[in-house]
C-alpha positions in Angstrom: 1.9 9.7 17.8 2.6 6.0 18.5 2.2 3.5 15.7 -0.4 1.6 17.8 -2.6 4.6 17.7 -2.2 5.3 13.9 -1.7 2.0 12.1 -5.4 1.2 11.8 -6.1 4.7 10.5 -3.3 4.4 7.8 -4.6 1.0 6.7 -8.1 2.3 6.4 -6.9 5.3 4.4 -5.0 3.0 2.0 -8.3 1.2 1.2 -11.0 3.9 1.7 -9.2 6.7 -0.1 -8.4 4.2 -2.9 -4.7 4.6 -2.7 -4.1 0.9 -3.2 -6.6 0.8 -6.2 -4.7 3.7 -7.8 -1.5 1.7 -7.5 -3.1 -1.3 -9.2 -3.5 -3.4 -6.0 -6.5 -5.6 -6.2 -6.5 -7.1 -2.7 -4.9 -6.7 0.7 -4.3 -9.2 3.4 -6.2 -8.7 6.6 -4.1 -7.1 9.4 -3.9 -10.4 11.2 -2.4 -11.9 8.1 0.2 -9.2 7.5 3.3 -10.8 6.1 1.8 -14.2 5.3 2.4 -14.8 1.6 0.8 -18.3 1.5 -2.7 -16.9 2.0 -2.5 -14.4 -0.9 -3.9 -16.5 -3.7 -7.3 -18.2 -3.6 -8.0 -21.1 -6.0 -9.0 -20.0 -9.5 -7.7 -16.5 -9.1 -5.5 -14.8 -11.7 -1.9 -14.9 -10.3 -1.1 -11.9 -12.4 -3.1 -9.6 -10.2 -1.3 -7.4 -7.7 -1.9 -8.4 -4.0 -0.6 -6.5 -1.0 0.6 -9.2 1.5 2.9 -7.3 3.8 3.3 -3.7 5.0 5.6 -2.1 7.5 5.4 1.3 9.2 8.4 3.6 9.8 8.6 7.0 11.3 10.5 9.6 9.5 11.8 11.9 12.3 13.1 14.5 9.9 9.7 15.1 8.3 7.4 14.1 11.2 5.4 11.7 9.0 4.8 8.0 9.1 6.0 6.0 6.0 4.7 2.7 4.8 6.8 0.0 3.0 4.5 -2.2 0.9 5.3 -5.7 -0.4 3.2 -6.9 -3.4 3.0 -9.9 -5.7 3.7 -7.8 -8.8 4.8 -4.3 -9.8 2.8 -1.3 -8.8 1.2 0.9 -11.5 1.2 4.6 -10.6 -1.9 6.4 -12.0 -1.3 9.6 -13.9 -3.2 11.6 -11.2 -0.8 10.3 -8.5 2.3 11.4 -10.3 4.2 14.7 -9.7 4.2 16.9 -12.8 7.3 19.0 -13.2 6.6 22.4 -14.5 8.9 23.8 -17.1 11.0 26.9 -16.2 10.1 29.9 -18.3 
């Protein structure tokens, strides 16, 4: 599936399925502002918050999935329910 057909769906999923929230991202640039760092902070906002200002899509031909590289203003925080739990061998 071409990226032009899927990019809006992926962006919506990041927000609507709360993937960004689970990663500690508090705000995302509009698609038209993708990659523009200057518009990230609004006056009187806490600069310690995590804002997503750029994202890039890549196809992984081996797996058949689209991947997203994200660029944020601070470190991501992975919630416990988003982590992979390794099971101990018995």
